[in-house]
FIGU-164691 format. One record per atom (N, C-alpha, C): atom name; residue number from 1; y, x, z. Coordinates in pm, 1 decimal. Each point is the difference from the previous one (the first is absolute). Example, Ala and Ser with C-alpha at 12.3 -4.5 7.8 and 13.67 -1.06 7.14 Angstrom:
! FIGU-164691
+-------+-----+----------+----------+----------+
: atomo : num :       py :       px :       pz :
+-------+-----+----------+----------+----------+
:     N :   1 :   -569.0 :   1319.0 :    780.0 :
:    CA :   1 :    119.0 :    -89.0 :      0.0 :
:     C :   1 :    120.0 :     90.0 :      0.0 :
:     N :   2 :    105.0 :    -35.0 :    -72.0 :
:    CA :   2 :    119.0 :     82.0 :      6.0 :
:     C :   2 :    109.0 :    -77.0 :     73.0 :
+-------+-----+----------+----------+----------+
//
This chain:
! FIGU-164691
+-------+-----+----------+----------+----------+
: atomo : num :       py :       px :       pz :
+-------+-----+----------+----------+----------+
:     N :   1 :   -725.6 :   3567.6 :  -1921.1 :
:    CA :   1 :      7.7 :     -7.7 :    144.3 :
:     C :   1 :    119.2 :    -86.4 :     41.4 :
:     N :   2 :    -14.5 :    -57.5 :    116.3 :
:    CA :   2 :    108.8 :    -82.4 :     50.3 :
:     C :   2 :     82.1 :     79.0 :    101.4 :
:     N :   3 :    127.7 :    -23.8 :     -6.7 :
:    CA :   3 :     89.5 :     68.4 :     92.9 :
:     C :   3 :      5.9 :    -78.2 :    131.2 :
:     N :   4 :     48.5 :     60.7 :    105.2 :
:    CA :   4 :     12.8 :    -72.5 :    128.5 :
:     C :   4 :     87.9 :   -124.7 :    -12.0 :
:     N :   5 :    103.2 :      6.4 :    -84.7 :
:    CA :   5 :     86.2 :   -117.4 :    -18.1 :
:     C :   5 :    -77.2 :   -116.3 :    -62.3 :
:     N :   6 :    -85.8 :     29.2 :    -97.0 :
:    CA :   6 :    -79.4 :   -104.7 :    -63.9 :
:     C :   6 :    -99.6 :    -59.6 :     99.4 :
:     N :   7 :    -59.8 :     84.8 :     82.0 :
:    CA :   7 :    -93.1 :    -49.3 :    101.1 :
:     C :   7 :     70.7 :    -89.5 :    100.6 :
:     N :   8 :    120.6 :     39.4 :     39.0 :
:    CA :   8 :     77.6 :    -79.3 :     94.6 :
:     C :   8 :     33.9 :   -136.6 :    -59.5 :
:     N :   9 :     35.3 :     -3.5 :   -127.5 :
:    CA :   9 :     31.2 :   -127.3 :    -66.0 :
:     C :   9 :   -122.8 :    -90.2 :     -5.1 :
:     N :  10 :   -116.2 :     59.3 :    -28.8 :
:    CA :  10 :   -124.0 :    -78.4 :     -4.6 :
:     C :  10 :    -30.3 :    -61.1 :    136.5 :
:     N :  11 :     14.4 :     80.4 :    104.1 :
:    CA :  11 :    -28.1 :    -48.3 :    135.4 :
:     C :  11 :     96.0 :   -112.2 :     36.2 :
:     N :  12 :    126.7 :     17.2 :    -33.2 :
:    CA :  12 :     98.2 :   -104.4 :     31.5 :
:     C :  12 :    -28.5 :   -128.4 :    -77.3 :
:     N :  13 :    -37.7 :     12.9 :   -125.9 :
:    CA :  13 :    -32.7 :   -119.4 :    -79.3 :
:     C :  13 :   -121.5 :    -72.4 :     56.4 :
:     N :  14 :   -101.2 :     75.1 :     37.4 :
:    CA :  14 :   -120.5 :    -60.3 :     57.4 :
:     C :  14 :     33.2 :    -68.3 :    132.1 :
:     N :  15 :     81.8 :     65.8 :     83.2 :
:    CA :  15 :     39.7 :    -59.4 :    127.8 :
:     C :  15 :     80.3 :   -128.1 :    -23.1 :
:     N :  16 :     86.9 :     -0.3 :    -98.9 :
:    CA :  16 :     80.3 :   -119.0 :    -29.6 :
:     C :  16 :    -88.6 :   -114.6 :    -48.2 :
:     N :  17 :    -98.5 :     30.4 :    -82.2 :
:    CA :  17 :    -90.6 :   -103.3 :    -50.1 :
:     C :  17 :    -82.8 :    -58.1 :    114.6 :
:     N :  18 :    -49.8 :     85.9 :     87.0 :
:    CA :  18 :    -77.2 :    -48.3 :    115.6 :
:     C :  18 :     87.3 :    -87.1 :     88.7 :
:     N :  19 :    124.8 :     41.4 :     23.3 :
:    CA :  19 :     93.2 :    -77.1 :     82.0 :
:     C :  19 :     23.9 :   -138.5 :    -61.7 :
:     N :  20 :     22.4 :     -3.5 :   -131.0 :
:    CA :  20 :     23.3 :   -128.6 :    -66.6 :
:     C :  20 :   -123.0 :    -89.9 :      6.9 :
:     N :  21 :   -118.1 :     57.1 :    -14.7 :
:    CA :  21 :   -122.0 :    -79.8 :      8.5 :
:     C :  21 :    -18.6 :    -57.8 :    139.7 :
:     N :  22 :     26.3 :     80.0 :    101.9 :
:    CA :  22 :    -13.0 :    -48.3 :    137.7 :
:     C :  22 :    101.2 :   -110.8 :     26.5 :
:     N :  23 :    124.4 :     19.6 :    -43.1 :
:    CA :  23 :    102.6 :   -101.6 :     22.0 :
:     C :  23 :    -34.2 :   -129.2 :    -75.5 :
:     N :  24 :    -48.8 :     11.8 :   -122.4 :
:    CA :  24 :    -38.2 :   -118.2 :    -76.9 :
:     C :  24 :   -114.6 :    -73.8 :     69.7 :
:     N :  25 :    -94.5 :     74.4 :     55.2 :
:    CA :  25 :   -111.4 :    -60.5 :     72.2 :
:     C :  25 :     49.8 :    -75.3 :    123.2 :
:     N :  26 :     90.7 :     61.4 :     75.9 :
:    CA :  26 :     51.9 :    -64.3 :    120.8 :
:     C :  26 :     82.1 :   -124.8 :    -32.9 :
:     N :  27 :     88.9 :     11.7 :    -96.6 :
:    CA :  27 :     84.0 :   -115.3 :    -36.7 :
:     C :  27 :    -85.2 :   -110.8 :    -59.4 :
:     N :  28 :    -92.8 :     35.5 :    -87.6 :
:    CA :  28 :    -87.9 :    -99.9 :    -59.9 :
:     C :  28 :    -86.2 :    -69.0 :    103.7 :
:     N :  29 :    -54.6 :     76.1 :     92.1 :
:    CA :  29 :    -81.0 :    -59.3 :    106.0 :
:     C :  29 :     80.3 :    -92.2 :     88.9 :
:     N :  30 :    123.2 :     38.8 :     29.2 :
:    CA :  30 :     87.1 :    -83.9 :     82.0 :
:     C :  30 :     30.8 :   -131.2 :    -70.6 :
:     N :  31 :     30.5 :      7.4 :   -129.4 :
:    CA :  31 :     29.8 :   -121.9 :    -75.1 :
:     C :  31 :   -121.1 :    -92.4 :     -7.7 :
:     N :  32 :   -115.7 :     56.5 :    -23.9 :
:    CA :  32 :   -121.6 :    -81.1 :     -7.0 :
:     C :  32 :    -27.4 :    -65.4 :    134.7 :
:     N :  33 :     18.3 :     75.2 :    108.0 :
:    CA :  33 :    -22.0 :    -54.0 :    133.7 :
:     C :  33 :     99.0 :   -112.8 :     29.6 :
:     N :  34 :    126.2 :     20.6 :    -35.8 :
:    CA :  34 :    101.5 :   -103.2 :     24.3 :
:     C :  34 :    -33.2 :   -127.2 :    -76.8 :
:     N :  35 :    -39.2 :     15.5 :   -125.0 :
:    CA :  35 :    -32.1 :   -118.6 :    -81.2 :
:     C :  35 :   -121.7 :    -73.3 :     54.5 :
:     N :  36 :    -96.9 :     74.4 :     51.3 :
:    CA :  36 :   -117.4 :    -67.2 :     56.2 :
:     C :  36 :     38.2 :    -74.9 :    127.4 :
:     N :  37 :     92.1 :     54.5 :     78.6 :
:    CA :  37 :     46.7 :    -70.0 :    119.8 :
:     C :  37 :     77.8 :   -125.9 :    -36.8 :
:     N :  38 :     80.8 :      8.7 :   -104.7 :
:    CA :  38 :     79.1 :   -116.3 :    -42.4 :
:     C :  38 :    -89.8 :   -112.8 :    -49.9 :
:     N :  39 :   -112.5 :     35.0 :    -61.5 :
:    CA :  39 :    -92.8 :   -103.6 :    -46.5 :
:     C :  39 :    -67.0 :    -69.8 :    117.5 :
:     N :  40 :    -28.1 :     76.2 :    107.2 :
:    CA :  40 :    -65.6 :    -57.6 :    117.0 :
:     C :  40 :     94.9 :    -91.0 :     77.0 :
:     N :  41 :    120.4 :     49.3 :     28.8 :
:    CA :  41 :     97.4 :    -81.7 :     72.3 :
:     C :  41 :    141.4 :     39.8 :    -42.4 :
:     N :  42 :     81.5 :    -95.8 :    -38.9 :
:    CA :  42 :    135.5 :     31.1 :    -46.5 :
:     C :  42 :     88.3 :     61.8 :    108.3 :
:     N :  43 :    -28.3 :    -23.4 :    128.1 :
:    CA :  43 :     82.9 :     54.0 :    106.6 :
:     C :  43 :    -26.9 :    148.3 :     26.2 :
:     N :  44 :   -102.1 :     55.8 :    -60.7 :
:    CA :  44 :    -39.6 :    137.8 :     29.0 :
:     C :  44 :     99.1 :    102.3 :    -54.1 :
:     N :  45 :     94.2 :    -40.8 :    -83.4 :
:    CA :  45 :     92.2 :     95.9 :    -57.9 :
:     C :  45 :    105.6 :     46.5 :     99.1 :
:     N :  46 :     12.1 :    -67.1 :    114.2 :
:    CA :  46 :     97.1 :     43.2 :     99.9 :
:     C :  46 :    130.5 :    -73.5 :     -7.8 :
:     N :  47 :     17.9 :    -81.6 :   -100.6 :
:    CA :  47 :    122.3 :    -75.5 :    -16.7 :
:     C :  47 :    -27.5 :   -146.5 :     31.4 :
:     N :  48 :     87.6 :    -58.7 :     74.1 :
:    CA :  48 :    -14.7 :   -142.5 :     28.6 :
:     C :  48 :    119.8 :    -73.4 :    -56.9 :
:     N :  49 :    -20.0 :   -126.7 :    -28.4 :
:    CA :  49 :    108.2 :    -76.5 :    -60.0 :
:     C :  49 :     90.0 :    -65.9 :    105.2 :
:     N :  50 :    -32.9 :     14.3 :    126.8 :
:    CA :  50 :     83.8 :    -57.6 :    102.8 :
:     C :  50 :    125.0 :     85.8 :     19.1 :
:     N :  51 :    108.4 :    -64.2 :     39.6 :
:    CA :  51 :    127.8 :     69.3 :     14.8 :
:     C :  51 :     25.3 :     43.7 :    143.9 :
:     N :  52 :    -99.4 :     -7.1 :     87.8 :
:    CA :  52 :     17.6 :     34.3 :    139.7 :
:     C :  52 :      7.1 :    150.9 :     17.2 :
:     N :  53 :     78.5 :     42.9 :     98.1 :
:    CA :  53 :     11.1 :    143.2 :     30.1 :
:     C :  53 :    -51.7 :     27.6 :    136.7 :
+-------+-----+----------+----------+----------+
//
C-alpha cells in the first residue's frame, strides 16, 4: 500500500511534468512563430536598424 506521503509525491511529480510540458509547448510554439515571421519579413522581429528615437 502507498502512504499519503507517497501519493502526495506522485501528484507533485505529475503536476511538475505537466507544467514542464505546457511550458515547453508555449516556448517552442513562440520560437517557431517568431522564426516564421522572420522568414516572411526581417522587420517583423520588432527591432529596427535605424538610430532614431
